[in-house]
MIDOSE-1310 file (N, C-alpha, C; in nm, 2 decimals, decimal comma, always signed):
residues 153
mqgn	+2,91/+0,08/-2,21/+2,99/+0,24/-2,17/+3,04/+0,24/-2,00; +3,07/+0,32/-1,89/+3,10/+0,39/-1,78/+2,93/+0,42/-1,75; +2,90/+0,42/-1,66/+2,77/+0,46/-1,61/+2,79/+0,57/-1,48; +2,71/+0,63/-1,47/+2,77/+0,70/-1,28/+2,72/+0,60/-1,19
ssde	+2,71/+0,60/-1,04/+2,69/+0,52/-0,92/+2,53/+0,53/-0,90; +2,44/+0,59/-0,95/+2,31/+0,50/-0,93/+2,25/+0,46/-1,05; +2,35/+0,43/-1,20/+2,33/+0,41/-1,31/+2,31/+0,20/-1,27; +2,41/+0,15/-1,25/+2,34/-0,02/-1,13/+2,24/-0,03/-1,04
kyir	+2,22/+0,09/-0,94/+2,13/+0,02/-0,89/+1,98/+0,07/-0,95; +1,95/+0,18/-1,05/+1,77/+0,20/-1,10/+1,75/+0,06/-1,19; +1,97/+0,03/-1,30/+1,89/-0,11/-1,41/+1,88/-0,26/-1,29; +1,90/-0,24/-1,23/+1,84/-0,38/-1,15/+1,76/-0,36/-1,06
mals	+1,65/-0,27/-1,03/+1,56/-0,18/-1,00/+1,43/-0,23/-1,09; +1,49/-0,19/-1,24/+1,45/-0,21/-1,35/+1,45/-0,36/-1,41; +1,54/-0,46/-1,37/+1,53/-0,61/-1,40/+1,40/-0,67/-1,34; +1,43/-0,53/-1,22/+1,29/-0,64/-1,15/+1,16/-0,67/-1,17
laes	+1,12/-0,54/-1,23/+1,00/-0,53/-1,27/+1,04/-0,59/-1,44; +1,08/-0,61/-1,49/+1,14/-0,70/-1,58/+1,12/-0,81/-1,58; +1,13/-0,92/-1,48/+1,12/-0,99/-1,43/+0,97/-1,04/-1,36; +0,94/-0,93/-1,31/+0,77/-0,95/-1,29/+0,66/-0,95/-1,42
aair	+0,75/-0,88/-1,53/+0,69/-0,88/-1,66/+0,65/-1,03/-1,76; +0,77/-1,10/-1,71/+0,79/-1,19/-1,75/+0,71/-1,35/-1,66; +0,73/-1,32/-1,52/+0,62/-1,40/-1,44/+0,43/-1,46/-1,54; +0,43/-1,29/-1,59/+0,29/-1,27/-1,66/+0,33/-1,30/-1,83
gevp	+0,36/-1,37/-1,90/+0,43/-1,37/-1,97/+0,41/-1,23/-2,05; +0,45/-1,17/-2,08/+0,48/-1,12/-2,14/+0,70/-1,06/-2,10; +0,70/-1,00/-2,27/+0,85/-0,98/-2,26/+0,90/-0,93/-2,13; +1,01/-0,95/-2,14/+1,08/-0,93/-1,99/+1,17/-0,83/-2,04
vgav	+1,10/-0,69/-2,01/+1,10/-0,51/-1,97/+1,06/-0,45/-1,88; +1,20/-0,45/-1,79/+1,14/-0,26/-1,67/+1,15/-0,17/-1,70; +1,07/+0,00/-1,66/+1,21/+0,01/-1,62/+1,16/+0,16/-1,59; +1,20/+0,23/-1,50/+1,25/+0,32/-1,42/+1,29/+0,50/-1,45
ickd	+1,24/+0,59/-1,40/+1,19/+0,72/-1,43/+1,23/+0,79/-1,31; +1,38/+0,85/-1,29/+1,43/+0,91/-1,22/+1,42/+1,09/-1,24; +1,45/+1,13/-1,08/+1,44/+1,28/-1,08/+1,52/+1,30/-0,98; +1,71/+1,38/-0,95/+1,74/+1,40/-0,83/+1,72/+1,31/-0,74
davl	+1,78/+1,14/-0,80/+1,79/+1,05/-0,75/+1,71/+0,99/-0,64; +1,55/+1,06/-0,70/+1,44/+0,98/-0,68/+1,42/+0,96/-0,79; +1,31/+0,80/-0,71/+1,22/+0,73/-0,82/+1,10/+0,84/-0,86; +1,05/+0,83/-0,98/+0,94/+0,90/-0,98/+0,81/+0,81/-1,06
akga	+0,80/+0,71/-1,12/+0,72/+0,58/-1,24/+0,84/+0,49/-1,23; +0,78/+0,43/-1,28/+0,78/+0,27/-1,30/+0,72/+0,26/-1,38; +0,79/+0,08/-1,47/+0,65/+0,09/-1,54/+0,73/-0,04/-1,61; +0,68/-0,16/-1,67/+0,72/-0,29/-1,64/+0,65/-0,40/-1,83
nspi	+0,65/-0,44/-1,91/+0,64/-0,39/-2,05/+0,43/-0,48/-1,99; +0,36/-0,50/-2,09/+0,22/-0,51/-2,05/+0,17/-0,46/-2,15; +0,21/-0,50/-2,32/+0,09/-0,50/-2,42/+0,00/-0,58/-2,43; +0,04/-0,71/-2,40/-0,04/-0,91/-2,36/-0,16/-0,82/-2,29
ytnd	-0,14/-0,81/-2,16/-0,22/-0,82/-2,05/-0,33/-0,65/-2,09; -0,28/-0,57/-2,16/-0,35/-0,48/-2,16/-0,42/-0,41/-2,34; -0,37/-0,56/-2,40/-0,47/-0,53/-2,51/-0,36/-0,40/-2,58; -0,25/-0,35/-2,58/-0,24/-0,25/-2,65/-0,08/-0,20/-2,63
ptah	-0,06/-0,22/-2,77/+0,10/-0,21/-2,81/+0,13/-0,13/-2,76; +0,14/-0,03/-2,75/+0,21/+0,07/-2,77/+0,25/+0,05/-2,60; +0,23/-0,03/-2,55/+0,21/-0,02/-2,35/+0,34/-0,07/-2,35; +0,46/-0,06/-2,41/+0,60/-0,07/-2,31/+0,64/-0,03/-2,23
aeii	+0,77/-0,11/-2,17/+0,79/-0,04/-1,99/+0,85/+0,10/-2,01; +0,93/+0,22/-2,11/+0,93/+0,27/-2,18/+0,80/+0,39/-2,13; +0,72/+0,34/-2,21/+0,60/+0,50/-2,27/+0,54/+0,48/-2,13; +0,49/+0,33/-2,02/+0,35/+0,31/-1,92/+0,45/+0,41/-1,76
aira	+0,63/+0,40/-1,80/+0,63/+0,50/-1,71/+0,67/+0,60/-1,73; +0,67/+0,65/-1,83/+0,64/+0,78/-1,88/+0,54/+0,87/-1,89; +0,42/+0,75/-1,91/+0,29/+0,87/-1,87/+0,26/+0,81/-1,73; +0,31/+0,75/-1,66/+0,35/+0,78/-1,47/+0,37/+0,91/-1,42
aarl	+0,47/+0,87/-1,51/+0,62/+1,00/-1,44/+0,58/+1,13/-1,50; +0,49/+1,18/-1,61/+0,40/+1,28/-1,67/+0,31/+1,27/-1,60; +0,18/+1,23/-1,57/+0,04/+1,21/-1,47/+0,18/+1,33/-1,28; +0,27/+1,23/-1,26/+0,34/+1,27/-1,12/+0,39/+1,41/-1,14
qeny	+0,44/+1,45/-1,23/+0,49/+1,60/-1,28/+0,40/+1,68/-1,31; +0,32/+1,66/-1,35/+0,19/+1,75/-1,47/+0,23/+1,83/-1,54; +0,32/+1,74/-1,59/+0,40/+1,80/-1,68/+0,40/+1,71/-1,80; +0,37/+1,74/-1,97/+0,39/+1,64/-2,06/+0,56/+1,65/-2,07
rlpd	+0,67/+1,75/-2,02/+0,79/+1,73/-2,04/+0,84/+1,66/-1,93; +0,98/+1,60/-1,94/+1,00/+1,61/-1,85/+1,17/+1,60/-1,80; +1,21/+1,74/-1,80/+1,32/+1,74/-1,77/+1,46/+1,73/-1,72; +1,49/+1,72/-1,71/+1,62/+1,66/-1,59/+1,62/+1,52/-1,57
ttly	+1,60/+1,43/-1,59/+1,46/+1,35/-1,57/+1,58/+1,21/-1,64; +1,62/+1,11/-1,58/+1,68/+0,95/-1,61/+1,59/+0,92/-1,67; +1,64/+0,86/-1,78/+1,47/+0,66/-1,78/+1,60/+0,55/-1,77; +1,56/+0,44/-1,64/+1,65/+0,29/-1,66/+1,56/+0,23/-1,76
vtle	+1,59/+0,15/-1,79/+1,51/+0,08/-1,86/+1,67/-0,03/-1,91; +1,62/-0,18/-1,91/+1,67/-0,29/-1,95/+1,78/-0,37/-2,04; +1,64/-0,34/-2,16/+1,67/-0,32/-2,35/+1,70/-0,16/-2,40; +1,72/-0,19/-2,43/+1,72/-0,07/-2,54/+1,65/-0,07/-2,61
pcim	+1,59/+0,07/-2,59/+1,43/+0,09/-2,66/+1,41/+0,12/-2,84; +1,29/+0,08/-2,84/+1,28/+0,05/-3,00/+1,23/+0,19/-3,10; +1,19/+0,14/-3,17/+1,24/+0,36/-3,26/+1,02/+0,39/-3,14; +0,91/+0,30/-3,17/+0,85/+0,44/-3,09/+0,86/+0,49/-2,93
cmga	+0,96/+0,39/-2,87/+0,98/+0,45/-2,70/+1,09/+0,58/-2,76; +1,20/+0,54/-2,88/+1,30/+0,70/-2,83/+1,21/+0,85/-2,86; +1,11/+0,77/-2,95/+1,00/+0,92/-3,04/+0,96/+0,97/-2,88; +0,91/+0,90/-2,79/+0,86/+0,92/-2,67/+0,93/+0,98/-2,59
iiha	+1,06/+0,97/-2,56/+1,18/+0,97/-2,52/+1,22/+1,14/-2,53; +1,20/+1,17/-2,66/+1,24/+1,33/-2,74/+1,12/+1,38/-2,66; +1,04/+1,29/-2,70/+0,89/+1,42/-2,69/+0,86/+1,47/-2,54; +0,93/+1,37/-2,44/+0,92/+1,43/-2,30/+0,98/+1,49/-2,23
rikr	+1,07/+1,53/-2,35/+1,21/+1,59/-2,31/+1,30/+1,44/-2,21; +1,33/+1,36/-2,20/+1,43/+1,21/-2,08/+1,49/+1,36/-2,07; +1,57/+1,36/-2,01/+1,79/+1,46/-2,01/+1,83/+1,33/-2,10; +1,82/+1,17/-2,00/+1,95/+1,13/-2,01/+1,88/+0,92/-1,96
lvfg	+1,93/+0,90/-2,05/+1,88/+0,73/-2,12/+2,03/+0,65/-2,09; +1,96/+0,57/-1,93/+2,08/+0,44/-1,96/+1,98/+0,34/-1,98; +2,09/+0,21/-2,04/+1,97/+0,08/-2,12/+2,11/-0,02/-2,05; +2,06/-0,07/-2,03/+2,08/-0,21/-2,01/+2,16/-0,37/-2,14
aydp	+2,04/-0,38/-2,20/+2,09/-0,53/-2,32/+2,09/-0,41/-2,41; +2,17/-0,46/-2,54/+2,14/-0,35/-2,63/+2,05/-0,42/-2,74; +2,00/-0,42/-2,82/+1,93/-0,50/-2,88/+1,99/-0,45/-3,00; +2,03/-0,62/-3,13/+2,06/-0,54/-3,27/+2,01/-0,53/-3,33
ktga	+1,87/-0,62/-3,35/+1,78/-0,59/-3,42/+1,65/-0,48/-3,43; +1,69/-0,44/-3,31/+1,60/-0,29/-3,30/+1,58/-0,21/-3,24; +1,67/-0,19/-3,21/+1,75/-0,18/-3,11/+1,74/+0,03/-3,16; +1,69/+0,15/-3,09/+1,73/+0,28/-3,17/+1,80/+0,35/-3,12
aesc	+1,88/+0,33/-3,04/+1,92/+0,41/-2,90/+2,13/+0,46/-2,98; +2,12/+0,30/-3,00/+2,28/+0,27/-3,05/+2,29/+0,16/-3,19; +2,18/+0,12/-3,16/+2,22/+0,00/-3,22/+2,22/-0,02/-3,36; +2,08/+0,02/-3,42/+2,03/+0,00/-3,57/+1,98/+0,22/-3,60
ytig	+1,94/+0,22/-3,48/+1,94/+0,41/-3,51/+2,02/+0,45/-3,39; +2,00/+0,61/-3,40/+2,12/+0,69/-3,29/+1,97/+0,84/-3,28; +1,90/+0,74/-3,27/+1,81/+0,84/-3,27/+1,82/+0,89/-3,11; +1,84/+1,02/-3,06/+1,80/+1,12/-2,95/+2,00/+1,13/-2,97
tdnr	+2,03/+1,19/-3,06/+2,19/+1,20/-3,10/+2,25/+1,21/-3,21; +2,12/+1,20/-3,33/+2,23/+1,19/-3,37/+2,21/+1,35/-3,46; +2,13/+1,48/-3,41/+2,12/+1,58/-3,44/+2,06/+1,59/-3,53; +1,96/+1,56/-3,57/+1,84/+1,55/-3,67/+1,70/+1,64/-3,62
lnhn	+1,70/+1,56/-3,47/+1,54/+1,62/-3,40/+1,57/+1,70/-3,29; +1,51/+1,81/-3,21/+1,51/+1,94/-3,15/+1,56/+1,89/-3,02; +1,59/+1,78/-3,00/+1,61/+1,70/-2,86/+1,73/+1,65/-2,80; +1,81/+1,67/-2,81/+1,90/+1,52/-2,82/+1,98/+1,47/-2,68
leit	+1,96/+1,37/-2,56/+1,98/+1,35/-2,47/+2,12/+1,27/-2,48; +2,16/+1,19/-2,35/+2,30/+1,20/-2,31/+2,19/+1,00/-2,29; +2,32/+0,97/-2,40/+2,28/+0,74/-2,33/+2,40/+0,71/-2,32; +2,33/+0,59/-2,23/+2,47/+0,53/-2,19/+2,41/+0,35/-2,18
ggic	+2,44/+0,27/-2,26/+2,38/+0,13/-2,26/+2,51/+0,06/-2,21; +2,45/-0,06/-2,14/+2,55/-0,13/-2,14/+2,53/-0,14/-2,00; +2,49/-0,14/-1,92/+2,52/-0,15/-1,78/+2,37/-0,27/-1,78; +2,49/-0,34/-1,65/+2,43/-0,44/-1,61/+2,33/-0,53/-1,76
esec	+2,46/-0,55/-1,91/+2,42/-0,66/-2,03/+2,42/-0,73/-1,99; +2,49/-0,78/-1,86/+2,49/-0,95/-1,89/+2,36/-1,00/-1,83; +2,32/-0,96/-1,76/+2,22/-1,00/-1,59/+2,06/-0,99/-1,72; +2,07/-0,80/-1,78/+1,98/-0,81/-1,92/+1,94/-0,87/-1,97
stll	+2,08/-0,91/-2,03/+2,07/-1,02/-2,17/+2,00/-1,18/-2,15; +2,04/-1,16/-2,03/+2,05/-1,34/-2,00/+1,92/-1,35/-1,94; +1,82/-1,30/-1,87/+1,71/-1,24/-1,90/+1,61/-1,27/-2,05; +1,67/-1,20/-2,08/+1,58/-1,15/-2,24/+1,59/-1,34/-2,30
keff	+1,69/-1,37/-2,30/+1,70/-1,55/-2,38/+1,64/-1,59/-2,29; +1,66/-1,60/-2,22/+1,65/-1,69/-2,10/+1,47/-1,72/-2,15; +1,41/-1,61/-2,10/+1,23/-1,57/-2,16/+1,24/-1,61/-2,33; +1,30/-1,59/-2,38/+1,25/-1,65/-2,46/+1,30/-1,81/-2,56
kkrr	+1,37/-1,89/-2,50/+1,41/-2,00/-2,49/+1,29/-2,07/-2,42; +1,27/-2,00/-2,29/+1,14/-2,12/-2,25/+1,03/-2,14/-2,34; +0,99/-2,00/-2,41/+0,93/-2,02/-2,51/+0,87/-2,10/-2,63; +1,00/-2,09/-2,66/+1,01/-2,17/-2,77/+1,07/-2,31/-2,70
g	+1,04/-2,39/-2,62/+1,08/-2,48/-2,56/+0,97/-2,55/-2,57
């Protein structure tokens, strides 16, 4: 899909966070939340390090942005993430009322924005959001593939 001029910039920032997660042995996923073209919060996958199965990059970024905004809702924000979010993360995105989701690589096994489920745009929930996928898809996908190749090898 076609994104706007800031999409690639912030996905590349999220990619840097994903690379740092990979160095720590975490699945390389990074997330950045912006409002009015300013970064509010960042997150990198950390479930192994934190012993917390909910410590996905998106959840970490959402928690940090909510604390910063002193609001459990994050209206008029955009979440940039290197991998299409899972069901848990899409639920958090909906509850936070994030306006827009931009992701890099599609996840054909568990993707909950477009690949396996259409949470966020299926009109069954009380909040819908704009979704743009495939920004820097090749780079995001390659990072994940290389990570799992090294783990298996």
